[in-house]
C-alpha positions as a Markdown table, in Angstrom:
| # | Residue | x | y | z |
|---|---|---|---|---|
| 1 | Met | -22.6 | -166.4 | -53.5 |
| 2 | Arg | -24.7 | -167.1 | -50.4 |
| 3 | Arg | -27.7 | -169.4 | -50.8 |
| 4 | Ile | -30.7 | -167.9 | -49.0 |
| 5 | Ser | -34.2 | -169.2 | -48.2 |
| 6 | Val | -37.0 | -167.2 | -46.6 |
| 7 | Phe | -39.9 | -169.1 | -44.9 |
| 8 | Gly | -42.8 | -166.8 | -44.5 |
| 9 | Ser | -41.7 | -164.4 | -47.2 |
| 10 | Thr | -45.2 | -162.7 | -47.6 |
| 11 | Gly | -45.5 | -161.8 | -43.9 |
| 12 | Ser | -44.2 | -158.6 | -42.4 |
| 13 | Ile | -40.8 | -160.1 | -41.4 |
| 14 | Gly | -40.5 | -161.8 | -44.7 |
| 15 | Val | -41.3 | -158.7 | -46.7 |
| 16 | Asn | -38.7 | -156.7 | -44.7 |
| 17 | Thr | -36.2 | -159.5 | -45.2 |
| 18 | Leu | -36.7 | -159.4 | -49.0 |
| 19 | Asp | -36.5 | -155.6 | -48.9 |
| 20 | Leu | -33.0 | -155.9 | -47.4 |
| 21 | Leu | -31.9 | -158.6 | -49.8 |
| 22 | Thr | -33.0 | -156.4 | -52.7 |
| 23 | Arg | -31.2 | -153.4 | -51.3 |
| 24 | Gln | -28.0 | -155.5 | -50.9 |
| 25 | Gly | -28.0 | -156.7 | -54.5 |
| 26 | Gly | -30.9 | -159.0 | -54.8 |
| 27 | Ala | -30.5 | -161.9 | -57.3 |
| 28 | Gly | -27.1 | -160.5 | -58.3 |
| 29 | Ala | -25.7 | -160.9 | -54.8 |
| 30 | Tyr | -27.7 | -163.9 | -53.4 |
| 31 | Gln | -28.8 | -167.2 | -54.8 |
| 32 | Val | -32.3 | -167.5 | -53.5 |
| 33 | Val | -33.3 | -171.1 | -53.0 |
| 34 | Ala | -36.9 | -171.1 | -51.6 |
| 35 | Leu | -39.6 | -168.6 | -50.7 |
| 36 | Thr | -42.7 | -169.7 | -48.9 |
| 37 | Gly | -45.9 | -168.0 | -48.1 |
| 38 | Gly | -49.6 | -168.4 | -47.4 |
| 39 | Arg | -52.6 | -167.4 | -49.5 |
| 40 | Asn | -51.1 | -164.2 | -51.0 |
| 41 | Val | -49.8 | -166.1 | -54.0 |
| 42 | Asp | -49.6 | -163.0 | -56.2 |
| 43 | Leu | -47.1 | -161.4 | -53.8 |
| 44 | Leu | -45.2 | -164.8 | -53.4 |
| 45 | Ala | -44.9 | -165.2 | -57.2 |
| 46 | Ser | -43.8 | -161.6 | -57.6 |
| 47 | Gln | -41.1 | -162.0 | -54.9 |
| 48 | Ala | -40.0 | -165.3 | -56.5 |
| 49 | Arg | -39.7 | -163.7 | -59.9 |
| 50 | Ala | -37.9 | -160.6 | -58.6 |
| 51 | Leu | -35.3 | -162.7 | -56.8 |
| 52 | Arg | -35.2 | -165.6 | -59.3 |
| 53 | Ala | -35.9 | -168.2 | -56.6 |
| 54 | Glu | -35.6 | -171.8 | -57.4 |
| 55 | Ile | -38.9 | -172.7 | -55.8 |
| 56 | Ala | -42.0 | -171.0 | -54.4 |
| 57 | Val | -44.2 | -172.8 | -51.9 |
| 58 | Thr | -47.6 | -171.9 | -50.6 |
| 59 | Ala | -48.7 | -173.6 | -47.4 |
| 60 | Tyr | -52.2 | -174.1 | -48.8 |
| 61 | Glu | -52.7 | -176.9 | -51.4 |
| 62 | Asp | -55.8 | -175.2 | -52.9 |
| 63 | Cys | -53.7 | -172.2 | -53.8 |
| 64 | Leu | -51.3 | -174.2 | -55.9 |
| 65 | Pro | -53.1 | -173.7 | -59.3 |
| 66 | Ala | -53.1 | -169.9 | -58.8 |
| 67 | Leu | -49.4 | -170.0 | -57.8 |
| 68 | Arg | -48.5 | -172.1 | -60.9 |
| 69 | Asp | -50.4 | -169.6 | -63.1 |
| 70 | Ala | -48.6 | -166.7 | -61.5 |
| 71 | Leu | -45.2 | -168.3 | -62.2 |
| 72 | His | -46.0 | -169.6 | -65.7 |
| 73 | Gly | -43.0 | -169.1 | -68.0 |
| 74 | Ser | -40.6 | -168.1 | -65.2 |
| 75 | Gly | -38.9 | -171.5 | -64.8 |
| 76 | Ile | -39.6 | -171.3 | -61.0 |
| 77 | Glu | -40.9 | -174.4 | -59.4 |
| 78 | Ala | -44.3 | -174.2 | -57.6 |
| 79 | Ala | -45.4 | -176.4 | -54.8 |
| 80 | Ala | -47.9 | -176.5 | -51.9 |
| 81 | Gly | -48.6 | -178.1 | -48.5 |
| 82 | Gln | -46.7 | -179.1 | -45.5 |
| 83 | Ala | -44.7 | -181.8 | -47.3 |
| 84 | Ala | -43.5 | -179.2 | -49.8 |
| 85 | Leu | -42.4 | -176.9 | -47.0 |
| 86 | Ile | -40.3 | -179.6 | -45.5 |
| 87 | Glu | -38.8 | -180.5 | -48.9 |
| 88 | Ala | -38.0 | -176.8 | -49.5 |
| 89 | Ala | -36.3 | -176.7 | -46.0 |
| 90 | Asp | -34.3 | -179.7 | -47.1 |
| 91 | Arg | -32.7 | -177.8 | -49.9 |
| 92 | Pro | -29.2 | -176.7 | -48.7 |
| 93 | Ala | -28.9 | -173.0 | -48.0 |
| 94 | Asp | -26.3 | -171.0 | -46.1 |
| 95 | Trp | -28.9 | -168.7 | -44.4 |
| 96 | Ile | -32.6 | -169.3 | -43.8 |
| 97 | Met | -35.1 | -166.9 | -42.4 |
| 98 | Ser | -37.7 | -168.7 | -40.3 |
| 99 | Ala | -40.6 | -166.3 | -40.2 |
| 100 | Ile | -43.6 | -168.6 | -40.5 |
| 101 | Val | -46.1 | -167.5 | -37.8 |
| 102 | Gly | -47.0 | -170.0 | -35.1 |
| 103 | Ala | -46.2 | -173.6 | -34.5 |
| 104 | Ala | -46.4 | -174.2 | -38.3 |
| 105 | Gly | -42.9 | -172.9 | -38.5 |
| 106 | Leu | -41.4 | -175.5 | -36.2 |
| 107 | Ala | -40.9 | -178.5 | -38.5 |
| 108 | Pro | -39.3 | -176.5 | -41.4 |
| 109 | Gly | -36.9 | -174.9 | -39.0 |
| 110 | Phe | -35.9 | -178.2 | -37.6 |
| 111 | Arg | -35.3 | -179.7 | -41.0 |
| 112 | Ala | -33.2 | -176.8 | -42.2 |
| 113 | Leu | -30.8 | -177.2 | -39.3 |
| 114 | Arg | -29.8 | -180.6 | -40.6 |
| 115 | His | -27.7 | -178.8 | -43.2 |
| 116 | Gly | -25.6 | -177.0 | -40.7 |
| 117 | Thr | -27.1 | -173.7 | -41.9 |
| 118 | Thr | -27.5 | -170.4 | -40.1 |
| 119 | Leu | -31.2 | -170.1 | -39.0 |
| 120 | Ala | -32.4 | -166.6 | -38.5 |
| 121 | Leu | -35.2 | -167.3 | -36.1 |
| 122 | Ala | -38.2 | -165.0 | -36.1 |
| 123 | Asn | -40.5 | -167.9 | -35.2 |
| 124 | Lys | -40.5 | -167.5 | -31.4 |
| 125 | Glu | -42.8 | -170.5 | -31.1 |
| 126 | Ser | -40.0 | -172.8 | -32.0 |
| 127 | Leu | -38.1 | -172.0 | -28.8 |
| 128 | Val | -41.3 | -171.8 | -26.7 |
| 129 | Thr | -42.6 | -175.2 | -27.7 |
| 130 | Ala | -39.3 | -177.1 | -28.3 |
| 131 | Gly | -36.4 | -175.0 | -27.2 |
| 132 | Pro | -34.1 | -177.8 | -25.8 |
| 133 | Leu | -34.8 | -180.0 | -28.9 |
| 134 | Leu | -34.1 | -177.1 | -31.3 |
| 135 | Leu | -30.9 | -176.1 | -29.7 |
| 136 | Ala | -29.7 | -179.7 | -29.5 |
| 137 | Glu | -30.5 | -180.2 | -33.1 |
| 138 | Ala | -28.4 | -177.1 | -34.0 |
| 139 | Lys | -25.5 | -178.3 | -31.9 |
| 140 | Arg | -25.7 | -181.8 | -33.5 |
| 141 | His | -25.4 | -180.4 | -37.0 |
| 142 | Asn | -23.0 | -177.6 | -36.2 |
| 143 | Ala | -25.7 | -175.1 | -37.2 |
| 144 | Arg | -26.2 | -171.6 | -35.8 |
| 145 | Ile | -29.4 | -170.0 | -34.6 |
| 146 | Leu | -29.5 | -166.2 | -34.6 |
| 147 | Pro | -32.5 | -164.4 | -32.9 |
| 148 | Val | -34.5 | -162.0 | -35.0 |
| 149 | Asp | -37.2 | -160.8 | -32.5 |
| 150 | Ser | -36.1 | -157.2 | -31.8 |
| 151 | Glu | -35.8 | -158.0 | -28.1 |
| 152 | His | -33.7 | -161.1 | -28.4 |
| 153 | Ser | -31.5 | -159.5 | -31.1 |
| 154 | Ala | -30.9 | -156.7 | -28.6 |
| 155 | Ile | -30.0 | -159.1 | -25.8 |
| 156 | Phe | -27.7 | -161.0 | -28.2 |
| 157 | Gln | -26.0 | -157.8 | -29.2 |
| 158 | Gly | -25.7 | -156.7 | -25.6 |
| 159 | Leu | -23.9 | -159.9 | -24.8 |
| 160 | Val | -21.2 | -159.6 | -27.5 |
| 161 | Gly | -17.8 | -160.0 | -25.7 |
| 162 | Glu | -19.6 | -160.7 | -22.4 |
| 163 | Asp | -19.9 | -163.9 | -20.3 |
| 164 | Ile | -23.4 | -165.0 | -19.7 |
| 165 | Ser | -22.4 | -166.1 | -16.2 |
| 166 | Glu | -21.8 | -162.4 | -15.3 |
| 167 | Val | -25.5 | -161.6 | -16.1 |
| 168 | Glu | -27.9 | -161.2 | -13.2 |
| 169 | Arg | -31.0 | -159.9 | -15.0 |
| 170 | Ile | -32.4 | -159.5 | -18.5 |
| 171 | Ile | -35.1 | -156.9 | -19.2 |
| 172 | Ile | -37.3 | -157.0 | -22.3 |
| 173 | Thr | -39.6 | -154.1 | -23.1 |
| 174 | Ala | -43.2 | -154.1 | -24.2 |
| 175 | Ser | -44.9 | -151.2 | -25.9 |
| 176 | Gly | -48.1 | -152.2 | -24.2 |
| 177 | Gly | -49.9 | -152.6 | -27.5 |
| 178 | Ala | -53.1 | -151.0 | -28.6 |
| 179 | Phe | -54.6 | -151.2 | -25.1 |
| 180 | Arg | -51.8 | -150.0 | -22.9 |
| 181 | Asp | -53.9 | -147.1 | -21.5 |
| 182 | Trp | -57.3 | -148.9 | -21.4 |
| 183 | Pro | -59.0 | -149.6 | -18.1 |
| 184 | Leu | -59.7 | -153.2 | -17.3 |
| 185 | Glu | -63.4 | -153.0 | -17.7 |
| 186 | Lys | -63.1 | -151.5 | -21.2 |
| 187 | Leu | -60.8 | -154.4 | -22.2 |
| 188 | Arg | -63.7 | -156.8 | -21.8 |
| 189 | His | -65.4 | -155.2 | -24.8 |
| 190 | Ala | -62.4 | -154.7 | -27.0 |
| 191 | Thr | -63.1 | -155.6 | -30.7 |
| 192 | Val | -60.9 | -157.5 | -33.2 |
| 193 | Ala | -60.5 | -154.3 | -35.2 |
| 194 | Glu | -59.3 | -152.3 | -32.1 |
| 195 | Ala | -56.9 | -155.0 | -31.1 |
| 196 | Ser | -55.5 | -155.2 | -34.7 |
| 197 | Thr | -53.9 | -151.7 | -34.6 |
| 198 | His | -50.5 | -151.2 | -33.1 |
| 199 | Pro | -49.3 | -147.8 | -32.0 |
| 200 | Asn | -45.6 | -148.3 | -32.9 |
| 201 | Trp | -44.9 | -151.4 | -35.1 |
| 202 | Ala | -46.3 | -152.4 | -38.5 |
| 203 | Met | -47.0 | -156.1 | -38.1 |
| 204 | Gly | -49.5 | -158.8 | -39.2 |
| 205 | Gln | -52.9 | -159.1 | -37.5 |
| 206 | Arg | -52.2 | -162.1 | -35.3 |
| 207 | Ile | -49.0 | -160.8 | -33.7 |
| 208 | Thr | -50.6 | -157.3 | -33.3 |
| 209 | Ile | -53.5 | -158.8 | -31.3 |
| 210 | Asp | -50.9 | -160.9 | -29.3 |
| 211 | Ser | -49.1 | -157.6 | -28.5 |
| 212 | Ala | -52.4 | -156.1 | -27.3 |
| 213 | Ser | -53.0 | -159.1 | -25.0 |
| 214 | Met | -49.3 | -159.4 | -24.0 |
| 215 | Phe | -49.3 | -163.0 | -25.1 |
| 216 | Asn | -46.6 | -162.0 | -27.5 |
| 217 | Lys | -44.5 | -160.7 | -24.6 |
| 218 | Ala | -45.3 | -163.9 | -22.6 |
| 219 | Leu | -43.9 | -166.0 | -25.5 |
| 220 | Glu | -40.8 | -163.7 | -25.6 |
| 221 | Val | -40.2 | -164.2 | -21.8 |
| 222 | Ile | -40.1 | -168.0 | -22.4 |
| 223 | Glu | -38.0 | -167.5 | -25.5 |
| 224 | Thr | -35.4 | -165.5 | -23.5 |
| 225 | Lys | -35.1 | -168.2 | -20.9 |
| 226 | Glu | -34.7 | -171.0 | -23.5 |
| 227 | Tyr | -32.3 | -169.2 | -25.9 |
| 228 | Phe | -30.0 | -167.7 | -23.4 |
| 229 | Gly | -30.2 | -170.5 | -20.8 |
| 230 | Val | -31.1 | -168.2 | -17.9 |
| 231 | Ser | -33.3 | -168.9 | -14.9 |
| 232 | Pro | -37.0 | -167.7 | -15.2 |
| 233 | Glu | -36.6 | -165.2 | -12.3 |
| 234 | Met | -33.8 | -163.4 | -14.2 |
| 235 | Val | -36.2 | -162.3 | -17.0 |
| 236 | Glu | -38.1 | -159.1 | -16.4 |
| 237 | Val | -40.6 | -157.1 | -18.5 |
| 238 | Leu | -41.1 | -153.3 | -18.6 |
| 239 | Val | -43.7 | -151.4 | -20.4 |
| 240 | His | -41.9 | -148.9 | -22.6 |
| 241 | Pro | -44.4 | -146.9 | -24.8 |
| 242 | Glu | -41.8 | -145.4 | -27.1 |
| 243 | Ser | -40.4 | -148.8 | -28.2 |
| 244 | Ile | -36.9 | -147.2 | -28.5 |
| 245 | Val | -35.2 | -149.4 | -25.9 |
| 246 | His | -35.6 | -153.0 | -27.0 |
| 247 | Ala | -33.9 | -154.8 | -24.2 |
| 248 | Leu | -31.4 | -154.3 | -21.3 |
| 249 | Val | -28.8 | -156.7 | -20.0 |
| 250 | Gly | -27.9 | -156.3 | -16.3 |
| 251 | Phe | -24.6 | -157.5 | -15.0 |
| 252 | Lys | -23.7 | -158.5 | -11.4 |
| 253 | Asp | -21.7 | -155.3 | -11.0 |
| 254 | Gly | -24.9 | -153.3 | -11.4 |
| 255 | Ala | -24.3 | -152.1 | -14.9 |
| 256 | Leu | -27.1 | -152.1 | -17.5 |
| 257 | Met | -26.4 | -152.4 | -21.2 |
| 258 | Ala | -29.3 | -151.1 | -23.2 |
| 259 | His | -30.0 | -151.5 | -26.9 |
| 260 | Leu | -31.7 | -148.6 | -28.5 |
| 261 | Gly | -33.1 | -148.2 | -32.0 |
| 262 | Ala | -36.1 | -147.1 | -34.1 |
| 263 | Pro | -39.0 | -149.5 | -34.0 |
| 264 | Asp | -38.1 | -151.0 | -37.4 |
| 265 | Met | -37.7 | -154.8 | -37.7 |
| 266 | Arg | -35.1 | -154.3 | -40.5 |
| 267 | His | -32.5 | -153.6 | -37.8 |
| 268 | Ala | -32.8 | -157.0 | -36.2 |
| 269 | Ile | -33.2 | -158.7 | -39.6 |
| 270 | Gly | -30.2 | -156.9 | -41.0 |
| 271 | Tyr | -28.1 | -157.8 | -38.0 |
| 272 | Ala | -28.8 | -161.5 | -38.5 |
| 273 | Leu | -28.4 | -161.3 | -42.2 |
| 274 | Asn | -25.0 | -159.6 | -42.1 |
| 275 | Trp | -23.7 | -161.1 | -38.8 |
| 276 | Pro | -20.9 | -161.0 | -37.7 |
| 277 | Ala | -20.4 | -157.9 | -39.7 |
| 278 | Arg | -22.6 | -154.8 | -39.7 |
| 279 | Arg | -23.8 | -153.1 | -42.9 |
| 280 | Glu | -25.6 | -149.8 | -43.4 |
| 281 | Leu | -29.4 | -150.3 | -43.0 |
| 282 | Pro | -32.3 | -148.1 | -44.2 |
| 283 | Val | -33.6 | -147.5 | -40.7 |
| 284 | Ala | -34.2 | -144.1 | -39.0 |
| 285 | Arg | -31.3 | -142.7 | -36.9 |
| 286 | Leu | -32.4 | -141.7 | -33.4 |
| 287 | Asp | -32.4 | -138.0 | -32.4 |
| 288 | Leu | -32.5 | -138.4 | -28.6 |
| 289 | Ala | -32.7 | -134.6 | -28.0 |
| 290 | Gln | -35.9 | -134.6 | -30.1 |
| 291 | Ile | -37.3 | -137.7 | -28.3 |
| 292 | Gly | -36.6 | -135.9 | -25.1 |
| 293 | Arg | -37.6 | -138.6 | -22.6 |
| 294 | Leu | -38.1 | -142.4 | -22.4 |
| 295 | Asn | -40.8 | -143.8 | -20.1 |
| 296 | Phe | -40.9 | -147.2 | -18.3 |
| 297 | Gln | -43.4 | -148.8 | -16.0 |
| 298 | Thr | -44.1 | -152.1 | -14.4 |
| 299 | Pro | -46.8 | -154.1 | -16.3 |
| 300 | Asp | -50.1 | -154.6 | -14.6 |
| 301 | Leu | -50.5 | -158.4 | -14.2 |
| 302 | Glu | -54.3 | -158.0 | -13.6 |
| 303 | Arg | -54.7 | -156.4 | -17.0 |
| 304 | Phe | -52.1 | -158.6 | -18.7 |
| 305 | Pro | -52.3 | -162.0 | -17.0 |
| 306 | Ala | -50.5 | -163.7 | -19.9 |
| 307 | Leu | -47.3 | -162.6 | -18.3 |
| 308 | Gly | -48.1 | -164.5 | -15.1 |
| 309 | Leu | -48.9 | -167.6 | -17.2 |
| 310 | Ala | -45.5 | -167.4 | -18.8 |
| 311 | Gln | -43.9 | -167.8 | -15.3 |
| 312 | Glu | -46.1 | -170.8 | -14.7 |
| 313 | Val | -45.1 | -172.4 | -18.0 |
| 314 | Met | -41.4 | -172.0 | -17.2 |
| 315 | Arg | -42.0 | -173.4 | -13.7 |
| 316 | Ile | -43.7 | -176.5 | -15.1 |
| 317 | Gly | -41.2 | -177.0 | -18.0 |
| 318 | Gly | -41.4 | -180.0 | -20.3 |
| 319 | Leu | -44.3 | -179.7 | -22.7 |
| 320 | Ala | -46.0 | -176.8 | -21.0 |
| 321 | Gly | -44.6 | -174.4 | -23.6 |
| 322 | Ala | -46.2 | -176.4 | -26.4 |
| 323 | Val | -49.5 | -176.5 | -24.6 |
| 324 | Phe | -49.4 | -172.8 | -23.8 |
| 325 | Asn | -48.6 | -171.8 | -27.4 |
| 326 | Ala | -51.2 | -174.1 | -28.9 |
| 327 | Ala | -53.9 | -173.0 | -26.6 |
| 328 | Lys | -53.0 | -169.4 | -27.3 |
| 329 | Glu | -53.2 | -169.9 | -31.0 |
| 330 | Ala | -56.6 | -171.6 | -30.6 |
| 331 | Ala | -57.9 | -168.8 | -28.4 |
| 332 | Leu | -56.7 | -166.2 | -30.9 |
| 333 | Asp | -58.6 | -168.0 | -33.7 |
| 334 | Leu | -61.8 | -167.9 | -31.5 |
| 335 | Phe | -61.3 | -164.2 | -30.7 |
| 336 | Ile | -60.8 | -163.3 | -34.4 |
| 337 | Gly | -63.9 | -165.4 | -35.2 |
| 338 | Gln | -65.7 | -163.4 | -32.6 |
| 339 | Glu | -66.6 | -166.5 | -30.6 |
| 340 | Ile | -65.0 | -165.3 | -27.4 |
| 341 | Gly | -64.1 | -161.9 | -25.9 |
| 342 | Phe | -60.7 | -160.3 | -25.6 |
| 343 | Leu | -60.1 | -161.2 | -21.9 |
| 344 | Asp | -61.6 | -164.7 | -22.5 |
| 345 | Met | -58.4 | -165.6 | -24.4 |
| 346 | Thr | -56.2 | -165.7 | -21.3 |
| 347 | Ala | -58.9 | -167.4 | -19.2 |
| 348 | Leu | -59.2 | -170.1 | -21.9 |
| 349 | Val | -55.4 | -170.7 | -22.1 |
| 350 | Glu | -55.2 | -170.9 | -18.3 |
| 351 | Lys | -57.9 | -173.6 | -18.2 |
| 352 | Val | -56.2 | -175.7 | -20.9 |
| 353 | Leu | -52.8 | -175.4 | -19.1 |
| 354 | Ala | -54.4 | -176.3 | -15.8 |
| 355 | Gln | -56.2 | -179.4 | -17.2 |
| 356 | Met | -53.2 | -180.7 | -19.2 |
| 357 | Ser | -50.8 | -180.0 | -16.3 |
| 358 | Ala | -52.8 | -182.4 | -14.2 |
| 359 | Arg | -52.0 | -185.2 | -16.6 |
| 360 | Gln | -48.9 | -187.3 | -15.9 |
| 361 | Gly | -45.9 | -186.6 | -18.0 |
| 362 | Leu | -46.5 | -183.0 | -19.1 |
| 363 | Ala | -43.4 | -181.8 | -17.1 |
| 364 | Asn | -41.1 | -184.4 | -18.7 |
| 365 | Pro | -38.7 | -183.0 | -21.3 |
| 366 | Pro | -39.9 | -183.8 | -24.8 |
| 367 | Thr | -37.9 | -186.6 | -26.4 |
| 368 | Cys | -38.7 | -185.8 | -30.1 |
| 369 | Leu | -40.5 | -183.3 | -32.3 |
| 370 | Asp | -43.5 | -185.7 | -32.6 |
| 371 | Thr | -44.1 | -185.5 | -28.8 |
| 372 | Val | -44.3 | -181.7 | -29.1 |
| 373 | Leu | -46.7 | -181.8 | -32.0 |
| 374 | Glu | -48.9 | -184.3 | -30.2 |
| 375 | Ala | -49.1 | -182.0 | -27.2 |
| 376 | Asp | -49.9 | -179.1 | -29.6 |
| 377 | Leu | -52.8 | -180.9 | -31.2 |
| 378 | Glu | -54.2 | -182.1 | -27.9 |
| 379 | Ala | -54.1 | -178.6 | -26.5 |
| 380 | Arg | -55.9 | -177.1 | -29.5 |
| 381 | Arg | -58.6 | -179.8 | -29.3 |
| 382 | Leu | -59.1 | -179.1 | -25.6 |
| 383 | Ala | -59.2 | -175.4 | -26.1 |
| 384 | Phe | -62.0 | -175.6 | -28.7 |
| 385 | Glu | -63.9 | -178.2 | -26.6 |
| 386 | Ile | -63.8 | -175.9 | -23.5 |
| 387 | Ala | -64.9 | -172.9 | -25.6 |
| 388 | Gln | -67.9 | -174.7 | -26.9 |
| 389 | Asn | -69.1 | -175.8 | -23.4 |
């Protein structure tokens, strides 16, 4: 029986992962080791009870009493805080879903790799902030990292049986988010509520806003470069409103291999869960005749400057990814708190990246995880300092 852990089980990726686990036999087919979540302790406890997990962990220590009450009598351990997350990641498992949002998911994913596990990576920030370190850690412990972002799962599938040296371009698609048809001037006044609604995907608030600003796609561009080891200029972005084509792999003979599927994260999750086999999944089957046509367009970098910043981050290298992501997360916090405007987020990230790039050593490859976390903290501090002045 496979041992499974899900980090971030109460988020959209985690909920979809548990849906598939339940459909594929639940506690009778899998030995669930650890489930972790945030403040939604009622959902976390319900998930843990349903799958008979060994331990449930909330990231927030003040939520521990409520989690203990919700698990009372179940025999399931309850824990809270960063140290508890690391301890849960240290429990051997065959397959771990890394779906904690943001840089908070970096340390648990690193720890899990020590056990030579398969890490299903939905936490794109891990590769953006510490890609070389994460991949080296996986290699050191004979562990495997499988991509779960729909775009990177599509690329991965498009490369099955192919040689990466034969690839000349990789195209990832973007829906354009909530504001894909908005004029630039209107974007200046976009509200949090407007940015929190996605036309195609059902996701959490933070990633939905990141989709509207294209910061999510900027992270995915960097993630593509890190995971597949390609040069930055090989990675392209196309706006594709239907979200049917998730990515295309272009080969040096001119051929393009496209991955198509309904906009349902259970496909990418299910592929990683069942790899190298394929199992039937509860996702819609495409009717291309009914769809009729698919549309593509080049993204407007004036409206979506985050994509240009991604190119700058890849050019700098080193700790620039950690700085970029941390500043982005800080800017998002400020926007959600209505302290800055929608377009101010990119401007703030650009300022942080420029100021920290001027410092000696930013372009040097990180030597350890602590170096990455220090850059992360400094970038957040600087972002809030700039926003207040």
